[in-house]
VEXDREN-2710 file (C-alpha; in Angstrom, 1 decimal):
% VEXDREN-2710
k/r/px/py/pz
1/UNK/149.6/127.3/-20.7
2/UNK/150.2/125.3/-17.5
3/UNK/152.9/125.1/-14.9
4/UNK/153.1/121.7/-13.1
5/UNK/149.5/120.7/-13.5
6/UNK/146.6/121.2/-15.9
7/UNK/144.9/123.4/-13.2
8/UNK/148.0/125.5/-12.4
9/UNK/147.9/128.3/-15.0
10/UNK/150.6/130.6/-16.4
11/UNK/148.8/133.8/-17.2
12/UNK/151.6/135.6/-19.1
13/UNK/155.1/134.8/-20.2
14/UNK/157.8/136.6/-22.4
15/UNK/161.5/137.1/-22.2
16/UNK/161.3/139.4/-19.2
17/UNK/158.3/138.2/-17.3
18/UNK/156.5/135.1/-15.9
19/UNK/153.1/135.7/-14.4
20/UNK/151.5/132.7/-12.7
21/UNK/149.2/131.4/-10.0
22/UNK/150.5/130.8/-6.5
23/UNK/148.5/128.2/-4.6
24/UNK/147.7/128.8/-0.9
25/UNK/150.2/126.9/1.3
26/UNK/153.2/127.4/-1.0
27/UNK/155.8/129.8/0.2
28/UNK/157.2/132.2/-2.4
29/UNK/160.9/131.5/-1.7
30/UNK/163.1/129.1/0.2
31/UNK/162.8/129.4/4.0
32/UNK/164.7/127.9/6.9
33/UNK/162.6/124.7/6.5
34/UNK/163.9/124.3/2.9
35/UNK/160.4/123.4/1.7
36/UNK/159.2/123.6/-1.9
37/UNK/158.7/127.2/-3.0
38/UNK/157.3/129.0/-6.0
39/UNK/160.6/130.7/-7.0
40/UNK/162.6/127.4/-7.2
41/UNK/159.8/125.6/-9.0
42/UNK/159.6/128.5/-11.5
43/UNK/163.3/128.3/-12.2
44/UNK/163.2/124.6/-12.7
45/UNK/160.2/124.8/-15.0
46/UNK/161.8/127.6/-17.1
47/UNK/165.0/125.6/-17.4
48/UNK/163.1/122.6/-18.9
49/UNK/160.6/124.7/-21.0
50/UNK/163.3/126.7/-22.7
51/UNK/166.1/124.0/-22.6
52/UNK/168.4/126.4/-20.8
53/UNK/171.9/125.2/-19.8
54/UNK/173.3/126.3/-16.5
55/UNK/171.5/128.4/-14.0
56/UNK/168.2/130.2/-14.7
57/UNK/167.4/133.6/-13.4
58/UNK/164.1/134.3/-11.7
59/UNK/163.8/137.4/-9.5
60/UNK/161.3/137.9/-6.7
61/UNK/159.7/141.4/-6.9
62/UNK/156.8/141.1/-4.5
63/UNK/155.3/138.5/-2.1
64/UNK/152.1/136.8/-1.1
65/UNK/151.6/135.4/2.4
66/UNK/151.9/131.6/2.5
67/UNK/148.1/130.9/3.1
68/UNK/147.1/133.4/0.3
69/UNK/146.5/132.3/-3.3
70/UNK/146.5/134.2/-6.5
71/UNK/148.4/136.1/-9.2
72/UNK/152.2/136.6/-8.8
73/UNK/154.8/138.1/-11.2
74/UNK/158.4/136.8/-11.4
75/UNK/161.1/138.7/-13.2
76/UNK/163.1/136.7/-15.8
77/UNK/165.9/139.3/-16.2
78/UNK/167.7/141.6/-13.9
79/UNK/166.5/144.6/-15.8
80/UNK/162.9/143.5/-15.3
81/UNK/163.5/142.8/-11.6
82/UNK/164.9/146.2/-11.0
83/UNK/162.1/148.1/-12.8
84/UNK/159.3/145.9/-11.4
85/UNK/160.6/146.3/-7.9
86/UNK/160.6/150.0/-8.3
87/UNK/157.0/149.9/-9.4
88/UNK/155.9/147.9/-6.4
89/UNK/157.9/150.2/-4.1
90/UNK/156.6/153.4/-5.6
91/UNK/152.9/152.4/-6.0
92/UNK/152.8/151.9/-9.7
93/UNK/151.2/148.5/-9.5
94/UNK/147.5/148.0/-9.1
95/UNK/146.6/145.2/-6.7
96/UNK/143.1/143.9/-6.2
97/UNK/142.1/141.1/-3.9
98/UNK/139.0/139.0/-3.0
99/UNK/138.3/138.2/0.6
100/UNK/135.5/136.3/2.3
101/UNK/135.0/137.8/5.8
102/UNK/133.0/137.3/8.9
103/UNK/130.2/139.8/9.4
104/UNK/129.5/142.8/7.2
105/UNK/131.2/146.1/6.7
106/UNK/129.2/149.2/7.9
107/UNK/129.0/150.5/4.3
108/UNK/129.0/149.0/0.8
109/UNK/132.3/150.6/0.2
110/UNK/134.9/152.4/2.2
111/UNK/138.5/153.2/3.0
112/UNK/140.4/151.8/6.0
113/UNK/143.4/153.8/7.3
114/UNK/145.6/152.5/10.2
115/UNK/149.1/152.4/11.5
116/UNK/150.6/148.9/11.6
117/UNK/153.3/147.8/13.9
118/UNK/155.2/144.6/13.3
119/UNK/155.3/142.3/16.3
120/UNK/157.2/139.0/15.6
121/UNK/155.3/137.2/12.8
122/UNK/152.2/139.4/13.1
123/UNK/151.3/143.0/12.2
124/UNK/149.3/144.8/14.9
125/UNK/147.1/147.9/14.4
126/UNK/147.9/150.8/16.7
127/UNK/145.8/153.9/17.2
128/UNK/148.5/156.5/16.5
129/UNK/151.8/156.5/14.8
130/UNK/154.6/155.2/17.1
131/UNK/158.2/154.3/16.6
132/UNK/158.5/151.6/14.0
133/UNK/154.8/151.8/12.8
134/UNK/153.8/152.3/9.1
135/UNK/150.8/153.9/7.7
136/UNK/148.5/151.5/5.9
137/UNK/145.5/152.2/3.7
138/UNK/143.1/150.1/1.5
139/UNK/139.7/150.4/-0.1
140/UNK/137.0/147.8/0.0
141/UNK/133.8/147.2/-1.9
142/UNK/131.0/144.8/-0.8
143/UNK/130.2/142.4/-3.6
144/UNK/127.8/140.0/-1.9
145/UNK/126.5/138.9/1.5
146/UNK/125.2/135.6/2.8
147/UNK/124.4/134.2/6.3
148/UNK/126.6/136.6/8.2
149/UNK/129.5/136.5/5.8
150/UNK/130.6/139.0/3.1
151/UNK/132.5/138.8/-0.1
152/UNK/134.7/141.9/-0.6
153/UNK/136.9/143.3/-3.3
154/UNK/139.9/144.9/-1.7
155/UNK/142.3/147.4/-3.4
156/UNK/145.6/148.1/-1.8
157/UNK/146.9/151.6/-1.6
158/UNK/150.0/150.7/0.4
159/UNK/151.9/147.4/0.6
160/UNK/152.5/146.5/4.2
161/UNK/153.1/143.0/5.7
162/UNK/149.8/141.2/6.5
163/UNK/148.0/144.5/5.8
164/UNK/144.7/143.3/4.5
165/UNK/144.5/140.6/7.2
166/UNK/145.2/143.0/10.0
167/UNK/143.1/145.9/8.8
168/UNK/140.0/143.9/8.1
169/UNK/140.3/142.2/11.5
170/UNK/140.7/145.6/13.2
171/UNK/137.6/146.9/11.5
172/UNK/135.6/144.0/12.8
173/UNK/135.4/141.6/9.9
174/UNK/138.3/139.1/9.9
175/UNK/139.0/136.9/6.9
176/UNK/137.5/133.4/7.1
177/UNK/140.1/130.9/8.3
178/UNK/142.5/133.5/9.5
179/UNK/142.7/132.5/13.2
180/UNK/145.9/134.5/13.7
181/UNK/143.8/137.6/13.1
182/UNK/140.6/136.8/14.9
183/UNK/138.7/134.3/12.7
184/UNK/136.5/131.9/14.6
185/UNK/137.7/128.7/13.0
186/UNK/140.5/127.5/10.8
187/UNK/140.1/126.2/7.2
188/UNK/141.5/123.0/5.9
189/UNK/145.3/123.0/5.3
190/UNK/145.6/126.4/7.1
191/UNK/144.5/128.4/4.1
192/UNK/142.5/131.6/4.4
193/UNK/139.8/133.1/2.2
194/UNK/142.0/135.8/0.6
195/UNK/143.3/135.7/-2.9
196/UNK/145.2/138.1/-5.2
197/UNK/142.6/138.5/-7.9
198/UNK/144.0/141.1/-10.3
199/UNK/147.4/142.7/-11.0
200/UNK/148.3/145.5/-13.4
201/UNK/151.7/147.0/-14.0
202/UNK/153.8/148.6/-16.7
203/UNK/155.8/146.2/-18.8
204/UNK/159.5/146.7/-17.8
205/UNK/160.8/147.1/-21.4
206/UNK/157.7/148.0/-23.5
207/UNK/155.3/150.9/-23.4
208/UNK/152.3/148.8/-22.4
209/UNK/150.2/148.0/-19.3
210/UNK/150.1/144.3/-18.4
211/UNK/146.8/143.3/-16.8
212/UNK/146.3/139.8/-15.4
213/UNK/143.3/138.3/-13.6
214/UNK/143.1/134.9/-11.9
215/UNK/140.0/132.8/-12.0
216/UNK/138.5/132.0/-8.6
217/UNK/140.0/128.7/-7.5
218/UNK/138.1/125.5/-7.0
219/UNK/136.6/125.0/-3.4
220/UNK/136.7/128.8/-2.8
221/UNK/134.1/129.4/-0.1
222/UNK/131.7/131.5/-2.2
223/UNK/129.6/130.7/-5.1
224/UNK/130.8/132.9/-8.0
225/UNK/129.0/133.8/-11.2
226/UNK/131.8/132.9/-13.5
227/UNK/132.9/129.9/-15.5
228/UNK/134.8/127.6/-13.1
229/UNK/135.9/125.1/-15.8
230/UNK/139.6/125.0/-15.7
231/UNK/139.8/127.0/-12.5
232/UNK/143.0/126.5/-10.5
233/UNK/143.1/124.4/-7.4
234/UNK/143.1/126.4/-4.3
235/UNK/146.0/125.0/-2.2
236/UNK/149.3/123.2/-2.8
237/UNK/147.8/120.2/-0.9
238/UNK/145.0/120.0/-3.5
239/UNK/147.6/119.8/-6.2
240/UNK/149.6/117.1/-4.4
241/UNK/146.5/115.0/-3.8
242/UNK/145.2/115.3/-7.4
243/UNK/148.6/114.9/-9.1
244/UNK/149.8/111.8/-7.3
245/UNK/153.6/111.8/-7.5
246/UNK/154.3/115.3/-8.9
247/UNK/157.6/116.4/-7.3
248/UNK/156.3/119.5/-5.3
249/UNK/158.8/118.7/-2.5
250/UNK/161.7/119.3/-4.8
251/UNK/162.6/121.7/-7.5
252/UNK/162.8/119.0/-10.2
253/UNK/160.6/120.1/-13.1
254/UNK/158.5/118.0/-15.4
255/UNK/158.2/118.6/-19.1
256/UNK/155.7/121.4/-19.7
END
């Protein structure tokens, strides 16, 4: 099933949930610039797909940074929104990421623990807990290395703002393209080599665990041993270029 384009997948849908791919460069909800955003596009698509009169409910229960791609879940009912939000808040959601970084970690796997302090639009690592700081922890595993760069799997243990970006940079291996956190050079369209690869959570109304994994997107800066046929495009700009005329700058849906 596809969203607005044949390479924009919907991974799971039922009466309570919509789990789909977020391209890099697309914000998750409307901001002060009033740009296209994932939540409004999802509402418009659901309205057409299910021929719904009036307003369509779609609740945001978690976020991905603008330059980050990958799996996102949207609640389709207020009950699902409440229960999913509680899972994200209480650590009941399993979140796994892929990152391409500069350099190589000192070990093939490890755990990073820091205190993060928010400063404007950035999160800064501080040595000790101070007023306003939050404890942040993650685990990483080295998957591959090539020419001074490394491919990591990252598992979040906490959910802080810009956590992976700030912690990997503080440990000496910033994410490729993430110039805000120490990368040497930007990537095209401002994207960074970080994606939400897998997400697992308890279904809000049934006794089952929902597990979703995104294929690695096209143009991802690492050669992956997986079938790339039908892989999603990496960034919203890639979709705009390939889909000539699709209304990504509005919330007007096409027929699915």
